[in-house]
PATI-627795 format. One record per residue (C-alpha): residue in three letters; residue number from 1; x, y, z. Coordinates in nm, 2 decimals. Layout:
BEGIN
+-----+-----+--------+--------+--------+
! res !   n !     px !     py !     pz !
+-----+-----+--------+--------+--------+
! ala ! NUM !      X !      Y !      Z !
...
+-----+-----+--------+--------+--------+
END
This chain:
BEGIN
+-----+-----+--------+--------+--------+
! res !   n !     px !     py !     pz !
+-----+-----+--------+--------+--------+
! unk !   1 !  -0.01 !   0.00 !   0.00 !
! unk !   2 !   0.10 !   0.33 !  -0.09 !
! unk !   3 !   0.10 !   0.52 !   0.28 !
! unk !   4 !   0.16 !   0.86 !   0.10 !
! unk !   5 !  -0.11 !   0.84 !  -0.13 !
! unk !   6 !  -0.34 !   0.74 !   0.14 !
! unk !   7 !  -0.23 !   1.06 !   0.36 !
! unk !   8 !  -0.29 !   1.28 !   0.07 !
! unk !   9 !  -0.66 !   1.12 !   0.03 !
! unk !  10 !  -0.74 !   1.12 !   0.38 !
! unk !  11 !  -0.64 !   1.51 !   0.41 !
! unk !  12 !  -0.81 !   1.57 !   0.07 !
! unk !  13 !  -1.13 !   1.41 !   0.20 !
! unk !  14 !  -1.13 !   1.62 !   0.56 !
! unk !  15 !  -1.07 !   1.94 !   0.34 !
! unk !  16 !  -1.35 !   1.85 !   0.13 !
! unk !  17 !  -1.55 !   1.81 !   0.41 !
! unk !  18 !  -1.48 !   2.16 !   0.52 !
! unk !  19 !  -1.46 !   2.33 !   0.21 !
! unk !  20 !  -1.80 !   2.22 !   0.04 !
! unk !  21 !  -2.04 !   2.25 !   0.34 !
! unk !  22 !  -1.88 !   2.62 !   0.39 !
! unk !  23 !  -1.95 !   2.73 !   0.06 !
! unk !  24 !  -2.34 !   2.59 !   0.05 !
! unk !  25 !  -2.42 !   2.72 !   0.41 !
! unk !  26 !  -2.24 !   3.06 !   0.32 !
! unk !  27 !  -2.54 !   3.08 !   0.04 !
! unk !  28 !  -2.75 !   2.95 !   0.28 !
! unk !  29 !  -2.73 !   3.22 !   0.54 !
! unk !  30 !  -2.68 !   3.49 !   0.32 !
! unk !  31 !  -3.01 !   3.42 !   0.16 !
! unk !  32 !  -3.19 !   3.37 !   0.49 !
! unk !  33 !  -3.03 !   3.73 !   0.60 !
! unk !  34 !  -3.18 !   3.86 !   0.29 !
! unk !  35 !  -3.49 !   3.75 !   0.39 !
! unk !  36 !  -3.54 !   3.41 !   0.18 !
! unk !  37 !  -3.60 !   3.13 !   0.44 !
! unk !  38 !  -3.60 !   2.83 !   0.18 !
! unk !  39 !  -3.28 !   2.70 !   0.23 !
! unk !  40 !  -3.29 !   2.72 !   0.64 !
! unk !  41 !  -3.66 !   2.54 !   0.61 !
! unk !  42 !  -3.47 !   2.22 !   0.42 !
! unk !  43 !  -3.21 !   2.21 !   0.70 !
! unk !  44 !  -2.94 !   2.36 !   0.47 !
! unk !  45 !  -2.84 !   2.62 !   0.72 !
! unk !  46 !  -2.56 !   2.40 !   0.89 !
! unk !  47 !  -2.22 !   2.29 !   0.82 !
! unk !  48 !  -2.25 !   1.93 !   0.85 !
! unk !  49 !  -2.14 !   1.75 !   0.54 !
! unk !  50 !  -2.45 !   1.53 !   0.53 !
! unk !  51 !  -2.69 !   1.85 !   0.45 !
! unk !  52 !  -2.44 !   1.94 !   0.15 !
! unk !  53 !  -2.23 !   1.66 !   0.01 !
! unk !  54 !  -2.30 !   1.51 !  -0.39 !
! unk !  55 !  -2.19 !   1.16 !  -0.43 !
! unk !  56 !  -2.03 !   1.25 !  -0.79 !
! unk !  57 !  -1.93 !   1.62 !  -0.69 !
! unk !  58 !  -1.75 !   1.44 !  -0.36 !
! unk !  59 !  -1.57 !   1.19 !  -0.58 !
! unk !  60 !  -1.48 !   1.42 !  -0.83 !
! unk !  61 !  -1.31 !   1.65 !  -0.59 !
! unk !  62 !  -1.13 !   1.36 !  -0.42 !
! unk !  63 !  -0.99 !   1.28 !  -0.74 !
! unk !  64 !  -0.93 !   1.58 !  -0.95 !
! unk !  65 !  -0.92 !   1.86 !  -0.69 !
! unk !  66 !  -1.28 !   2.01 !  -0.81 !
! unk !  67 !  -1.60 !   1.93 !  -0.75 !
! unk !  68 !  -1.97 !   2.08 !  -0.65 !
! unk !  69 !  -2.21 !   2.00 !  -0.32 !
! unk !  70 !  -2.60 !   2.00 !  -0.37 !
! unk !  71 !  -2.71 !   2.34 !  -0.49 !
! unk !  72 !  -2.88 !   2.54 !  -0.18 !
! unk !  73 !  -3.22 !   2.66 !  -0.30 !
! unk !  74 !  -3.27 !   3.02 !  -0.36 !
! unk !  75 !  -3.63 !   3.18 !  -0.39 !
! unk !  76 !  -3.60 !   3.54 !  -0.50 !
! unk !  77 !  -3.95 !   3.59 !  -0.47 !
! unk !  78 !  -3.85 !   3.66 !  -0.08 !
! unk !  79 !  -3.56 !   3.93 !  -0.19 !
! unk !  80 !  -3.66 !   4.32 !  -0.15 !
! unk !  81 !  -3.42 !   4.34 !  -0.46 !
! unk !  82 !  -3.44 !   4.02 !  -0.65 !
! unk !  83 !  -3.18 !   4.11 !  -0.88 !
! unk !  84 !  -2.91 !   4.23 !  -0.60 !
! unk !  85 !  -3.08 !   3.95 !  -0.38 !
! unk !  86 !  -2.96 !   3.70 !  -0.62 !
! unk !  87 !  -2.60 !   3.82 !  -0.65 !
! unk !  88 !  -2.55 !   3.85 !  -0.25 !
! unk !  89 !  -2.65 !   3.52 !  -0.23 !
! unk !  90 !  -2.46 !   3.39 !  -0.52 !
! unk !  91 !  -2.13 !   3.59 !  -0.39 !
! unk !  92 !  -2.15 !   3.46 !  -0.05 !
! unk !  93 !  -2.04 !   3.08 !  -0.15 !
! unk !  94 !  -1.70 !   3.21 !  -0.34 !
! unk !  95 !  -1.63 !   3.44 !  -0.07 !
! unk !  96 !  -1.64 !   3.20 !   0.20 !
! unk !  97 !  -1.38 !   2.99 !   0.00 !
! unk !  98 !  -1.14 !   3.29 !  -0.03 !
! unk !  99 !  -1.15 !   3.37 !   0.32 !
! unk ! 100 !  -1.07 !   3.01 !   0.43 !
! unk ! 101 !  -0.80 !   3.02 !   0.17 !
! unk ! 102 !  -0.65 !   3.32 !   0.31 !
! unk ! 103 !  -0.68 !   3.15 !   0.64 !
! unk ! 104 !  -0.57 !   2.83 !   0.50 !
! unk ! 105 !  -0.22 !   3.01 !   0.37 !
! unk ! 106 !  -0.21 !   3.14 !   0.73 !
! unk ! 107 !  -0.20 !   2.79 !   0.87 !
! unk ! 108 !   0.05 !   2.67 !   0.61 !
! unk ! 109 !   0.30 !   3.00 !   0.74 !
! unk ! 110 !   0.31 !   2.87 !   1.05 !
! unk ! 111 !   0.33 !   2.48 !   0.95 !
! unk ! 112 !   0.64 !   2.63 !   0.76 !
! unk ! 113 !   0.75 !   2.86 !   1.03 !
! unk ! 114 !   0.76 !   2.61 !   1.26 !
! unk ! 115 !   0.93 !   2.36 !   1.02 !
! unk ! 116 !   1.25 !   2.55 !   1.00 !
! unk ! 117 !   1.30 !   2.42 !   1.40 !
! unk ! 118 !   1.27 !   2.03 !   1.21 !
! unk ! 119 !   0.97 !   1.91 !   1.06 !
! unk ! 120 !   0.79 !   1.62 !   1.26 !
! unk ! 121 !   0.55 !   1.37 !   1.07 !
! unk ! 122 !   0.25 !   1.57 !   1.23 !
! unk ! 123 !   0.39 !   1.87 !   1.11 !
! unk ! 124 !   0.41 !   1.78 !   0.80 !
! unk ! 125 !   0.08 !   1.60 !   0.75 !
! unk ! 126 !  -0.06 !   1.96 !   0.90 !
! unk ! 127 !   0.13 !   2.10 !   0.61 !
! unk ! 128 !  -0.03 !   1.90 !   0.37 !
! unk ! 129 !  -0.40 !   1.95 !   0.50 !
! unk ! 130 !  -0.39 !   2.34 !   0.47 !
! unk ! 131 !  -0.20 !   2.32 !   0.14 !
! unk ! 132 !  -0.49 !   2.10 !   0.09 !
! unk ! 133 !  -0.72 !   2.31 !   0.17 !
! unk ! 134 !  -0.61 !   2.62 !   0.04 !
! unk ! 135 !  -0.60 !   2.51 !  -0.29 !
! unk ! 136 !  -0.93 !   2.31 !  -0.30 !
! unk ! 137 !  -1.07 !   2.64 !  -0.17 !
! unk ! 138 !  -0.91 !   2.84 !  -0.43 !
! unk ! 139 !  -0.99 !   2.63 !  -0.72 !
! unk ! 140 !  -1.37 !   2.65 !  -0.58 !
! unk ! 141 !  -1.40 !   3.00 !  -0.59 !
! unk ! 142 !  -1.22 !   3.07 !  -0.90 !
! unk ! 143 !  -1.46 !   2.82 !  -1.05 !
! unk ! 144 !  -1.79 !   2.97 !  -0.96 !
! unk ! 145 !  -1.64 !   3.29 !  -0.98 !
! unk ! 146 !  -1.71 !   3.25 !  -1.38 !
! unk ! 147 !  -2.00 !   3.42 !  -1.52 !
! unk ! 148 !  -2.14 !   3.14 !  -1.68 !
! unk ! 149 !  -2.44 !   2.90 !  -1.58 !
! unk ! 150 !  -2.47 !   2.70 !  -1.36 !
! unk ! 151 !  -2.20 !   2.89 !  -1.13 !
! unk ! 152 !  -2.23 !   3.15 !  -0.89 !
! unk ! 153 !  -2.10 !   3.39 !  -1.18 !
! unk ! 154 !  -2.37 !   3.35 !  -1.36 !
! unk ! 155 !  -2.60 !   3.46 !  -1.06 !
! unk ! 156 !  -2.38 !   3.75 !  -1.00 !
! unk ! 157 !  -2.42 !   3.87 !  -1.38 !
! unk ! 158 !  -2.77 !   3.92 !  -1.34 !
! unk ! 159 !  -2.69 !   4.28 !  -1.19 !
! unk ! 160 !  -2.52 !   4.35 !  -1.51 !
! unk ! 161 !  -2.75 !   4.21 !  -1.78 !
! unk ! 162 !  -3.05 !   4.32 !  -1.88 !
! unk ! 163 !  -3.34 !   4.07 !  -1.72 !
! unk ! 164 !  -3.48 !   3.98 !  -2.07 !
! unk ! 165 !  -3.10 !   3.88 !  -2.18 !
! unk ! 166 !  -3.04 !   3.70 !  -1.84 !
! unk ! 167 !  -3.32 !   3.49 !  -1.85 !
! unk ! 168 !  -3.25 !   3.37 !  -2.18 !
! unk ! 169 !  -2.92 !   3.29 !  -2.11 !
! unk ! 170 !  -3.10 !   3.05 !  -1.79 !
! unk ! 171 !  -3.33 !   2.86 !  -2.00 !
! unk ! 172 !  -3.04 !   2.72 !  -2.17 !
! unk ! 173 !  -2.84 !   2.65 !  -1.86 !
! unk ! 174 !  -2.82 !   2.27 !  -1.92 !
! unk ! 175 !  -2.71 !   2.30 !  -2.26 !
! unk ! 176 !  -2.44 !   2.58 !  -2.17 !
! unk ! 177 !  -2.34 !   2.31 !  -1.86 !
! unk ! 178 !  -2.22 !   2.05 !  -2.15 !
! unk ! 179 !  -2.09 !   2.29 !  -2.33 !
! unk ! 180 !  -1.86 !   2.42 !  -2.05 !
! unk ! 181 !  -1.77 !   2.08 !  -1.93 !
! unk ! 182 !  -1.68 !   1.99 !  -2.28 !
! unk ! 183 !  -1.43 !   2.32 !  -2.29 !
! unk ! 184 !  -1.29 !   2.22 !  -1.92 !
! unk ! 185 !  -1.18 !   1.87 !  -2.07 !
! unk ! 186 !  -1.07 !   2.01 !  -2.34 !
! unk ! 187 !  -0.83 !   2.28 !  -2.16 !
! unk ! 188 !  -1.00 !   2.60 !  -2.31 !
! unk ! 189 !  -1.01 !   2.78 !  -2.01 !
! unk ! 190 !  -0.67 !   2.66 !  -1.86 !
! unk ! 191 !  -0.46 !   2.96 !  -1.94 !
! unk ! 192 !  -0.72 !   3.22 !  -1.75 !
! unk ! 193 !  -0.81 !   2.97 !  -1.47 !
! unk ! 194 !  -0.39 !   2.92 !  -1.43 !
! unk ! 195 !  -0.34 !   3.25 !  -1.42 !
! unk ! 196 !  -0.61 !   3.34 !  -1.18 !
! unk ! 197 !  -0.50 !   3.04 !  -0.96 !
! unk ! 198 !  -0.13 !   3.15 !  -0.94 !
! unk ! 199 !  -0.17 !   3.52 !  -0.88 !
! unk ! 200 !  -0.44 !   3.49 !  -0.59 !
! unk ! 201 !  -0.20 !   3.21 !  -0.47 !
! unk ! 202 !   0.11 !   3.43 !  -0.49 !
! unk ! 203 !  -0.13 !   3.73 !  -0.29 !
! unk ! 204 !  -0.26 !   3.52 !   0.00 !
! unk ! 205 !   0.13 !   3.41 !   0.05 !
! unk ! 206 !   0.23 !   3.71 !   0.02 !
! unk ! 207 !  -0.03 !   3.86 !   0.22 !
! unk ! 208 !   0.03 !   3.59 !   0.51 !
! unk ! 209 !   0.41 !   3.61 !   0.48 !
! unk ! 210 !   0.47 !   3.76 !   0.84 !
! unk ! 211 !   0.33 !   3.48 !   1.01 !
! unk ! 212 !   0.57 !   3.26 !   0.87 !
! unk ! 213 !   0.83 !   3.48 !   0.99 !
! unk ! 214 !   0.69 !   3.53 !   1.31 !
! unk ! 215 !   0.67 !   3.17 !   1.41 !
! unk ! 216 !   1.03 !   3.07 !   1.25 !
! unk ! 217 !   1.15 !   3.30 !   1.48 !
! unk ! 218 !   1.07 !   3.08 !   1.77 !
! unk ! 219 !   1.15 !   2.79 !   1.58 !
! unk ! 220 !   1.51 !   2.92 !   1.52 !
+-----+-----+--------+--------+--------+
END
């Protein structure tokens, strides 16, 4: 048995159990605060993985590092301003992942700083966990900010698109989803996604660098 790969998949499983529920719970919380009780009534206002995880989406995240959960139901009729309500509730998911990515970067910097005094197995596993959590959150945030159905960015797009055009796009959501996945498989979006991933990662690591220096001073 390859124990190294076993540790990798176990850390990814643990990270996934945080990343996806936080993303969906953020949607639910934002919608609830804006007046839509649908998600709360259906038990989605929780961080429990059982309430959010999708089998195939979870398998894809374990294998490929990107996946999905069961979408949180949102009823725009409850919002005072449906257009902005949909945009804010949609943006809450990716924003929660960006916050978690920054916190994961802090965890990585702490582990890296302490490792300067020697890295035992627990510290190595902790560093691997925070790295996994960091990149899963970044990937999920970037994918979901794409302004294409069914990603969250398409709901945010409602703010700038005329409502007539928006609903014409949404009526073709299933077809667009198939096209998007085909383009993803072909690597059409790779240059943009890699650029965003690289620059966001650099920014988060730069903005948390002082944490590594602080903990590194104790290790030395």
